[in-house]
A tleap script that builds the chain and sets N, CA, C and O, in Angstrom:
source leaprc.protein.ff14SB
mol = sequence {
  NMET LEU LYS VAL LEU GLY ARG VAL GLU GLU
  PHE ASN SER LEU LEU HIE GLN PRO HIE GLU
  SER ILE LEU ILE LYS PHE ALA THR SER TRP
  CYS ARG PRO CYS HIE GLN LEU GLN THR ASN
  ILE ASN LYS ILE LEU ALA GLU ARG THR ASP
  LEU LEU VAL VAL GLU VAL ASP ALA GLU LYS
  PHE SER GLU LEU ALA GLN ARG PRO GLU PHE
  ARG VAL GLN SER VAL PRO ALA LEU PHE LEU
  PHE ARG ASP GLY LYS MET ILE LYS GLU ASN
  ARG GLY TYR LEU ASN THR GLU GLU LEU ARG
  CGLU
}
set mol.1.N position { -16.620 7.741 -6.181 }
set mol.1.CA position { -17.855 7.264 -6.620 }
set mol.1.C position { -17.779 5.659 -6.546 }
set mol.1.O position { -16.854 4.999 -7.020 }
set mol.2.N position { -18.810 5.178 -5.928 }
set mol.2.CA position { -18.985 3.776 -5.866 }
set mol.2.C position { -19.868 3.031 -6.938 }
set mol.2.O position { -21.002 3.450 -7.169 }
set mol.3.N position { -19.436 2.092 -7.500 }
set mol.3.CA position { -20.105 1.325 -8.560 }
set mol.3.C position { -20.109 -0.198 -8.180 }
set mol.3.O position { -19.062 -0.824 -8.013 }
set mol.4.N position { -21.369 -0.757 -8.053 }
set mol.4.CA position { -21.484 -2.197 -7.863 }
set mol.4.C position { -21.506 -2.824 -9.219 }
set mol.4.O position { -22.213 -2.308 -10.085 }
set mol.5.N position { -20.758 -3.952 -9.502 }
set mol.5.CA position { -20.578 -4.466 -10.640 }
set mol.5.C position { -22.087 -5.191 -11.009 }
set mol.5.O position { -22.613 -5.914 -10.162 }
set mol.6.N position { -22.614 -4.998 -12.064 }
set mol.6.CA position { -23.828 -5.824 -12.302 }
set mol.6.C position { -23.650 -6.928 -13.472 }
set mol.6.O position { -24.324 -7.958 -13.448 }
set mol.7.N position { -22.872 -6.711 -14.321 }
set mol.7.CA position { -22.471 -7.834 -15.365 }
set mol.7.C position { -21.063 -7.726 -15.606 }
set mol.7.O position { -20.375 -6.719 -15.438 }
set mol.8.N position { -20.658 -8.961 -16.055 }
set mol.8.CA position { -19.213 -9.153 -16.273 }
set mol.8.C position { -18.738 -8.172 -17.550 }
set mol.8.O position { -17.643 -7.610 -17.536 }
set mol.9.N position { -19.541 -8.056 -18.479 }
set mol.9.CA position { -19.242 -7.231 -19.527 }
set mol.9.C position { -18.980 -5.752 -19.172 }
set mol.9.O position { -18.308 -5.112 -19.981 }
set mol.10.N position { -19.396 -5.177 -18.141 }
set mol.10.CA position { -19.066 -3.915 -17.736 }
set mol.10.C position { -17.694 -3.763 -17.235 }
set mol.10.O position { -17.083 -2.699 -17.338 }
set mol.11.N position { -17.189 -4.856 -16.674 }
set mol.11.CA position { -15.917 -4.684 -15.882 }
set mol.11.C position { -14.704 -4.097 -16.816 }
set mol.11.O position { -14.027 -3.202 -16.308 }
set mol.12.N position { -14.411 -4.486 -18.007 }
set mol.12.CA position { -13.276 -4.137 -18.736 }
set mol.12.C position { -13.499 -2.605 -19.261 }
set mol.12.O position { -12.507 -1.903 -19.460 }
set mol.13.N position { -14.749 -2.123 -19.470 }
set mol.13.CA position { -14.991 -0.803 -19.733 }
set mol.13.C position { -14.770 -0.001 -18.578 }
set mol.13.O position { -14.204 1.080 -18.741 }
set mol.14.N position { -15.141 -0.370 -17.376 }
set mol.14.CA position { -14.943 0.443 -16.034 }
set mol.14.C position { -13.478 0.691 -15.852 }
set mol.14.O position { -13.131 1.745 -15.318 }
set mol.15.N position { -12.578 -0.191 -16.248 }
set mol.15.CA position { -11.217 0.047 -16.002 }
set mol.15.C position { -10.653 1.087 -16.798 }
set mol.15.O position { -9.563 1.596 -16.533 }
set mol.16.N position { -11.425 1.442 -17.846 }
set mol.16.CA position { -10.857 2.598 -18.805 }
set mol.16.C position { -11.657 3.843 -18.627 }
set mol.16.O position { -11.553 4.745 -19.459 }
set mol.17.N position { -12.479 3.956 -17.559 }
set mol.17.CA position { -13.204 5.092 -17.261 }
set mol.17.C position { -12.261 6.379 -17.036 }
set mol.17.O position { -11.114 6.177 -16.638 }
set mol.18.N position { -12.686 7.653 -17.267 }
set mol.18.CA position { -11.867 8.705 -17.022 }
set mol.18.C position { -11.683 9.066 -15.484 }
set mol.18.O position { -11.993 10.186 -15.077 }
set mol.19.N position { -11.249 8.236 -14.769 }
set mol.19.CA position { -10.829 8.578 -13.468 }
set mol.19.C position { -9.349 8.387 -13.144 }
set mol.19.O position { -8.737 7.482 -13.712 }
set mol.20.N position { -8.778 9.130 -12.328 }
set mol.20.CA position { -7.419 8.940 -12.177 }
set mol.20.C position { -7.144 7.608 -11.678 }
set mol.20.O position { -6.163 7.008 -12.118 }
set mol.21.N position { -7.990 7.012 -10.705 }
set mol.21.CA position { -7.601 5.954 -9.979 }
set mol.21.C position { -8.954 5.084 -9.837 }
set mol.21.O position { -10.044 5.594 -9.579 }
set mol.22.N position { -8.744 3.732 -10.035 }
set mol.22.CA position { -10.051 2.907 -9.868 }
set mol.22.C position { -9.450 1.740 -9.050 }
set mol.22.O position { -8.426 1.106 -9.301 }
set mol.23.N position { -10.441 1.573 -7.861 }
set mol.23.CA position { -10.095 0.532 -6.804 }
set mol.23.C position { -11.126 -0.396 -7.027 }
set mol.23.O position { -12.302 -0.044 -6.930 }
set mol.24.N position { -10.722 -1.846 -7.392 }
set mol.24.CA position { -11.451 -2.883 -7.473 }
set mol.24.C position { -11.597 -3.558 -6.108 }
set mol.24.O position { -10.570 -3.890 -5.515 }
set mol.25.N position { -12.853 -3.796 -5.545 }
set mol.25.CA position { -12.963 -4.487 -4.402 }
set mol.25.C position { -13.702 -5.746 -4.607 }
set mol.25.O position { -14.866 -5.698 -5.003 }
set mol.26.N position { -13.102 -6.899 -4.361 }
set mol.26.CA position { -13.663 -8.192 -4.391 }
set mol.26.C position { -14.297 -8.259 -3.115 }
set mol.26.O position { -13.673 -7.706 -2.209 }
set mol.27.N position { -15.426 -8.820 -2.804 }
set mol.27.CA position { -16.177 -8.922 -1.661 }
set mol.27.C position { -17.249 -9.961 -1.638 }
set mol.27.O position { -17.623 -10.468 -2.695 }
set mol.28.N position { -17.792 -10.324 -0.421 }
set mol.28.CA position { -19.093 -11.143 -0.525 }
set mol.28.C position { -20.060 -10.402 0.503 }
set mol.28.O position { -19.663 -9.567 1.316 }
set mol.29.N position { -21.284 -10.790 0.369 }
set mol.29.CA position { -22.336 -10.266 1.191 }
set mol.29.C position { -22.216 -10.639 2.630 }
set mol.29.O position { -22.608 -9.851 3.490 }
set mol.30.N position { -21.670 -11.856 2.961 }
set mol.30.CA position { -21.489 -12.474 4.373 }
set mol.30.C position { -20.328 -12.088 4.935 }
set mol.30.O position { -20.165 -12.440 6.103 }
set mol.31.N position { -19.345 -11.359 4.338 }
set mol.31.CA position { -17.881 -11.068 4.951 }
set mol.31.C position { -18.023 -9.830 5.894 }
set mol.31.O position { -18.392 -8.733 5.475 }
set mol.32.N position { -17.730 -10.061 7.087 }
set mol.32.CA position { -17.731 -8.906 7.930 }
set mol.32.C position { -16.572 -8.126 7.893 }
set mol.32.O position { -16.790 -7.007 8.358 }
set mol.33.N position { -15.246 -8.319 7.458 }
set mol.33.CA position { -14.228 -7.621 7.242 }
set mol.33.C position { -14.614 -6.688 5.933 }
set mol.33.O position { -14.304 -5.497 5.907 }
set mol.34.N position { -15.245 -7.268 4.961 }
set mol.34.CA position { -15.602 -6.562 3.819 }
set mol.34.C position { -16.638 -5.392 4.150 }
set mol.34.O position { -16.531 -4.340 3.519 }
set mol.35.N position { -17.422 -5.505 4.906 }
set mol.35.CA position { -18.430 -4.461 5.320 }
set mol.35.C position { -17.720 -3.399 6.188 }
set mol.35.O position { -17.966 -2.211 5.979 }
set mol.36.N position { -16.837 -3.775 7.168 }
set mol.36.CA position { -16.081 -2.860 7.775 }
set mol.36.C position { -15.056 -2.091 6.812 }
set mol.36.O position { -14.968 -0.869 6.922 }
set mol.37.N position { -14.329 -2.737 5.930 }
set mol.37.CA position { -13.683 -2.145 4.930 }
set mol.37.C position { -14.345 -1.019 4.212 }
set mol.37.O position { -13.859 0.097 4.025 }
set mol.38.N position { -15.573 -1.473 3.813 }
set mol.38.CA position { -16.480 -0.396 2.912 }
set mol.38.C position { -16.602 0.718 3.837 }
set mol.38.O position { -16.533 1.840 3.335 }
set mol.39.N position { -16.749 0.635 4.941 }
set mol.39.CA position { -16.971 1.937 5.857 }
set mol.39.C position { -15.880 2.886 5.637 }
set mol.39.O position { -16.099 4.062 5.345 }
set mol.40.N position { -14.544 2.324 5.790 }
set mol.40.CA position { -13.432 3.141 5.485 }
set mol.40.C position { -13.178 3.556 4.178 }
set mol.40.O position { -12.632 4.635 3.945 }
set mol.41.N position { -13.564 2.719 3.238 }
set mol.41.CA position { -13.575 3.216 1.746 }
set mol.41.C position { -14.434 4.337 1.603 }
set mol.41.O position { -13.992 5.266 0.926 }
set mol.42.N position { -15.748 4.466 2.173 }
set mol.42.CA position { -16.706 5.556 2.304 }
set mol.42.C position { -16.097 6.936 2.695 }
set mol.42.O position { -16.338 8.015 2.154 }
set mol.43.N position { -15.336 6.713 3.648 }
set mol.43.CA position { -14.509 7.790 4.290 }
set mol.43.C position { -13.596 8.406 3.316 }
set mol.43.O position { -13.533 9.634 3.249 }
set mol.44.N position { -12.776 7.542 2.442 }
set mol.44.CA position { -11.803 8.051 1.462 }
set mol.44.C position { -12.622 8.602 0.277 }
set mol.44.O position { -12.271 9.631 -0.300 }
set mol.45.N position { -13.713 7.905 -0.077 }
set mol.45.CA position { -14.604 8.555 -1.226 }
set mol.45.C position { -15.177 10.013 -0.888 }
set mol.45.O position { -15.322 10.847 -1.781 }
set mol.46.N position { -15.469 10.254 0.341 }
set mol.46.CA position { -15.764 11.671 0.740 }
set mol.46.C position { -14.653 12.660 0.569 }
set mol.46.O position { -14.944 13.832 0.330 }
set mol.47.N position { -13.429 12.291 0.669 }
set mol.47.CA position { -12.294 13.046 0.449 }
set mol.47.C position { -11.838 13.187 -0.843 }
set mol.47.O position { -11.232 14.205 -1.178 }
set mol.48.N position { -12.092 12.142 -1.727 }
set mol.48.CA position { -11.434 12.306 -3.123 }
set mol.48.C position { -12.480 12.066 -4.217 }
set mol.48.O position { -13.156 11.037 -4.236 }
set mol.49.N position { -12.574 12.856 -4.953 }
set mol.49.CA position { -13.404 13.002 -6.265 }
set mol.49.C position { -12.887 12.177 -7.403 }
set mol.49.O position { -13.657 11.804 -8.288 }
set mol.50.N position { -11.572 11.870 -7.414 }
set mol.50.CA position { -10.885 11.196 -8.443 }
set mol.50.C position { -10.742 9.730 -8.410 }
set mol.50.O position { -9.986 9.069 -9.121 }
set mol.51.N position { -11.603 9.266 -7.449 }
set mol.51.CA position { -11.410 7.693 -7.269 }
set mol.51.C position { -12.681 6.987 -7.559 }
set mol.51.O position { -13.667 7.394 -6.944 }
set mol.52.N position { -12.822 6.071 -8.329 }
set mol.52.CA position { -13.849 5.167 -8.570 }
set mol.52.C position { -13.495 3.826 -7.768 }
set mol.52.O position { -12.384 3.300 -7.832 }
set mol.53.N position { -14.475 3.372 -7.069 }
set mol.53.CA position { -14.631 2.117 -6.475 }
set mol.53.C position { -15.611 1.119 -7.009 }
set mol.53.O position { -16.822 1.329 -6.948 }
set mol.54.N position { -15.038 -0.091 -7.594 }
set mol.54.CA position { -15.922 -0.953 -8.329 }
set mol.54.C position { -16.046 -2.225 -7.271 }
set mol.54.O position { -15.081 -2.964 -7.074 }
set mol.55.N position { -17.110 -2.381 -6.720 }
set mol.55.CA position { -17.347 -3.536 -5.921 }
set mol.55.C position { -17.888 -4.680 -6.612 }
set mol.55.O position { -18.969 -4.640 -7.200 }
set mol.56.N position { -17.025 -5.868 -6.537 }
set mol.56.CA position { -17.299 -7.048 -7.372 }
set mol.56.C position { -17.677 -8.273 -6.283 }
set mol.56.O position { -16.885 -8.539 -5.380 }
set mol.57.N position { -18.818 -8.924 -6.420 }
set mol.57.CA position { -19.239 -9.938 -5.665 }
set mol.57.C position { -18.365 -11.239 -6.054 }
set mol.57.O position { -18.552 -11.810 -7.128 }
set mol.58.N position { -17.435 -11.659 -5.157 }
set mol.58.CA position { -16.479 -12.618 -5.637 }
set mol.58.C position { -17.205 -14.008 -5.763 }
set mol.58.O position { -16.646 -14.883 -6.424 }
set mol.59.N position { -18.312 -14.239 -5.220 }
set mol.59.CA position { -19.147 -15.355 -5.496 }
set mol.59.C position { -20.011 -15.422 -6.751 }
set mol.59.O position { -20.166 -16.438 -7.429 }
set mol.60.N position { -20.550 -14.243 -6.983 }
set mol.60.CA position { -21.381 -14.055 -8.318 }
set mol.60.C position { -20.636 -14.040 -9.318 }
set mol.60.O position { -21.073 -14.554 -10.348 }
set mol.61.N position { -19.390 -13.491 -9.315 }
set mol.61.CA position { -18.329 -13.336 -10.374 }
set mol.61.C position { -17.194 -14.029 -10.180 }
set mol.61.O position { -16.076 -13.516 -10.228 }
set mol.62.N position { -17.449 -15.354 -9.929 }
set mol.62.CA position { -16.173 -16.105 -9.559 }
set mol.62.C position { -15.099 -16.165 -10.683 }
set mol.62.O position { -13.891 -16.215 -10.452 }
set mol.63.N position { -15.669 -16.154 -11.950 }
set mol.63.CA position { -14.719 -16.355 -13.112 }
set mol.63.C position { -13.926 -15.178 -13.259 }
set mol.63.O position { -12.827 -15.278 -13.805 }
set mol.64.N position { -14.359 -14.014 -12.822 }
set mol.64.CA position { -13.689 -12.861 -12.813 }
set mol.64.C position { -12.646 -12.835 -11.600 }
set mol.64.O position { -11.531 -12.336 -11.749 }
set mol.65.N position { -13.029 -13.347 -10.499 }
set mol.65.CA position { -12.144 -13.217 -9.305 }
set mol.65.C position { -11.035 -14.263 -9.458 }
set mol.65.O position { -10.060 -14.193 -8.710 }
set mol.66.N position { -11.120 -15.182 -10.339 }
set mol.66.CA position { -10.208 -16.227 -10.698 }
set mol.66.C position { -9.260 -15.880 -11.744 }
set mol.66.O position { -8.299 -16.601 -12.010 }
set mol.67.N position { -9.522 -14.758 -12.357 }
set mol.67.CA position { -8.604 -14.376 -13.702 }
set mol.67.C position { -7.145 -14.201 -13.089 }
set mol.67.O position { -6.951 -13.741 -11.964 }
set mol.68.N position { -6.254 -14.575 -13.861 }
set mol.68.CA position { -4.791 -14.728 -13.416 }
set mol.68.C position { -4.201 -13.338 -12.916 }
set mol.68.O position { -3.190 -13.331 -12.214 }
set mol.69.N position { -4.815 -12.208 -13.270 }
set mol.69.CA position { -4.357 -11.082 -12.631 }
set mol.69.C position { -4.802 -10.721 -11.085 }
set mol.69.O position { -4.212 -9.961 -10.316 }
set mol.70.N position { -5.981 -11.459 -10.848 }
set mol.70.CA position { -6.387 -11.431 -9.486 }
set mol.70.C position { -6.272 -12.579 -8.538 }
set mol.70.O position { -5.898 -12.386 -7.381 }
set mol.71.N position { -6.560 -13.691 -8.955 }
set mol.71.CA position { -6.486 -14.962 -8.130 }
set mol.71.C position { -7.068 -14.779 -6.741 }
set mol.71.O position { -6.414 -15.103 -5.750 }
set mol.72.N position { -8.214 -14.294 -6.659 }
set mol.72.CA position { -8.867 -14.108 -5.277 }
set mol.72.C position { -9.068 -15.369 -4.649 }
set mol.72.O position { -9.809 -16.220 -5.141 }
set mol.73.N position { -8.406 -15.539 -3.523 }
set mol.73.CA position { -8.664 -16.788 -2.699 }
set mol.73.C position { -9.433 -16.414 -1.468 }
set mol.73.O position { -10.182 -17.216 -0.910 }
set mol.74.N position { -9.231 -15.137 -1.033 }
set mol.74.CA position { -10.084 -14.747 0.300 }
set mol.74.C position { -10.579 -13.226 -0.048 }
set mol.74.O position { -10.034 -12.532 -0.907 }
set mol.75.N position { -11.585 -12.851 0.668 }
set mol.75.CA position { -12.080 -11.540 0.597 }
set mol.75.C position { -11.807 -10.734 2.038 }
set mol.75.O position { -11.727 -11.402 3.069 }
set mol.76.N position { -11.699 -9.627 2.070 }
set mol.76.CA position { -11.725 -8.610 0.782 }
set mol.76.C position { -10.497 -8.628 0.145 }
set mol.76.O position { -9.513 -8.923 0.823 }
set mol.77.N position { -10.363 -8.363 -1.054 }
set mol.77.CA position { -9.193 -8.233 -2.007 }
set mol.77.C position { -9.267 -7.030 -2.727 }
set mol.77.O position { -10.275 -6.816 -3.402 }
set mol.78.N position { -8.364 -6.221 -2.688 }
set mol.78.CA position { -8.408 -4.840 -3.278 }
set mol.78.C position { -7.204 -4.923 -4.359 }
set mol.78.O position { -6.213 -5.647 -4.258 }
set mol.79.N position { -7.506 -4.007 -5.439 }
set mol.79.CA position { -6.583 -3.911 -6.616 }
set mol.79.C position { -6.675 -2.433 -7.056 }
set mol.79.O position { -7.781 -1.964 -7.327 }
set mol.80.N position { -5.562 -1.686 -7.137 }
set mol.80.CA position { -5.689 -0.318 -7.611 }
set mol.80.C position { -5.232 -0.257 -8.859 }
set mol.80.O position { -4.137 -0.775 -9.075 }
set mol.81.N position { -5.851 0.290 -9.800 }
set mol.81.CA position { -5.600 0.694 -11.183 }
set mol.81.C position { -5.433 2.096 -11.547 }
set mol.81.O position { -6.279 2.916 -11.190 }
set mol.82.N position { -4.402 2.444 -12.235 }
set mol.82.CA position { -4.256 3.711 -12.882 }
set mol.82.C position { -3.900 3.617 -14.345 }
set mol.82.O position { -2.978 2.907 -14.746 }
set mol.83.N position { -4.668 4.365 -15.137 }
set mol.83.CA position { -4.620 4.272 -16.597 }
set mol.83.C position { -4.637 2.842 -17.175 }
set mol.83.O position { -3.849 2.479 -18.049 }
set mol.84.N position { -5.648 2.003 -16.595 }
set mol.84.CA position { -5.658 0.726 -16.927 }
set mol.84.C position { -4.886 -0.342 -16.588 }
set mol.84.O position { -5.075 -1.482 -17.014 }
set mol.85.N position { -3.801 0.066 -15.647 }
set mol.85.CA position { -2.795 -0.844 -15.313 }
set mol.85.C position { -2.840 -1.027 -13.742 }
set mol.85.O position { -3.047 -0.020 -13.065 }
set mol.86.N position { -2.662 -2.237 -13.125 }
set mol.86.CA position { -2.686 -2.497 -11.838 }
set mol.86.C position { -1.296 -1.972 -11.157 }
set mol.86.O position { -0.170 -2.322 -11.509 }
set mol.87.N position { -1.561 -1.212 -10.282 }
set mol.87.CA position { -0.238 -0.589 -9.533 }
set mol.87.C position { 0.078 -1.015 -8.171 }
set mol.87.O position { 1.190 -0.900 -7.656 }
set mol.88.N position { -1.181 -1.621 -7.497 }
set mol.88.CA position { -1.007 -2.066 -6.052 }
set mol.88.C position { -2.226 -3.070 -5.846 }
set mol.88.O position { -3.342 -2.952 -6.353 }
set mol.89.N position { -1.824 -3.991 -5.074 }
set mol.89.CA position { -2.993 -4.893 -4.613 }
set mol.89.C position { -2.783 -5.161 -3.007 }
set mol.89.O position { -1.689 -5.063 -2.451 }
set mol.90.N position { -3.872 -5.474 -2.427 }
set mol.90.CA position { -3.961 -5.858 -0.942 }
set mol.90.C position { -4.987 -6.871 -0.719 }
set mol.90.O position { -6.069 -6.813 -1.305 }
set mol.91.N position { -4.660 -7.891 0.188 }
set mol.91.CA position { -5.549 -8.848 0.701 }
set mol.91.C position { -5.860 -8.624 1.948 }
set mol.91.O position { -4.948 -8.603 2.774 }
set mol.92.N position { -7.082 -8.430 2.315 }
set mol.92.CA position { -7.599 -8.332 3.705 }
set mol.92.C position { -8.048 -6.851 4.039 }
set mol.92.O position { -8.142 -5.971 3.184 }
set mol.93.N position { -8.300 -6.690 5.322 }
set mol.93.CA position { -8.846 -5.535 5.799 }
set mol.93.C position { -7.840 -4.388 6.022 }
set mol.93.O position { -6.762 -4.635 6.562 }
set mol.94.N position { -8.160 -3.136 5.621 }
set mol.94.CA position { -7.249 -2.012 5.791 }
set mol.94.C position { -8.074 -1.007 6.638 }
set mol.94.O position { -9.297 -0.883 6.579 }
set mol.95.N position { -7.257 -0.333 7.406 }
set mol.95.CA position { -7.934 0.925 8.204 }
set mol.95.C position { -7.902 2.159 7.162 }
set mol.95.O position { -7.377 2.107 6.050 }
set mol.96.N position { -8.479 3.143 7.653 }
set mol.96.CA position { -8.542 4.380 6.669 }
set mol.96.C position { -7.048 4.941 6.386 }
set mol.96.O position { -6.745 5.308 5.251 }
set mol.97.N position { -6.202 4.989 7.372 }
set mol.97.CA position { -4.771 5.365 7.077 }
set mol.97.C position { -4.227 4.556 6.097 }
set mol.97.O position { -3.759 5.134 5.116 }
set mol.98.N position { -4.168 3.059 6.149 }
set mol.98.CA position { -3.552 2.243 5.260 }
set mol.98.C position { -4.430 2.430 3.932 }
set mol.98.O position { -3.740 2.286 2.923 }
set mol.99.N position { -5.602 2.678 3.712 }
set mol.99.CA position { -6.351 2.997 2.524 }
set mol.99.C position { -5.676 4.139 1.727 }
set mol.99.O position { -5.418 4.008 0.531 }
set mol.100.N position { -5.413 5.205 2.390 }
set mol.100.CA position { -4.819 6.468 1.814 }
set mol.100.C position { -3.649 6.367 1.454 }
set mol.100.O position { -3.261 7.186 0.621 }
set mol.101.N position { -2.773 5.418 1.915 }
set mol.101.CA position { -1.374 5.210 1.378 }
set mol.101.C position { -1.716 4.530 -0.024 }
set mol.101.O position { -0.809 4.197 -0.787 }
savepdb mol mol.pdb
quit
């Protein structure tokens, strides 16, 4: 499932949703690699029902992007959470196989 963040207040509650895995994607509307990455994420979402993807506009929510646990300097930036804890992060574009890993 894909969820576009609308308000900062939603963010913390989203991390504790009853999904096995939550992927936080920081992106911008003008970022071409972000759009290409979303195409690959959509393929993964078609395969997995246990994944929640939360898309965060890094410009609109810059205070969130700059939190110490994220420190987003460039987009796309991905953070995978399980049980409310970050287990993996990646900066930049990933193909479908890299996303599966």
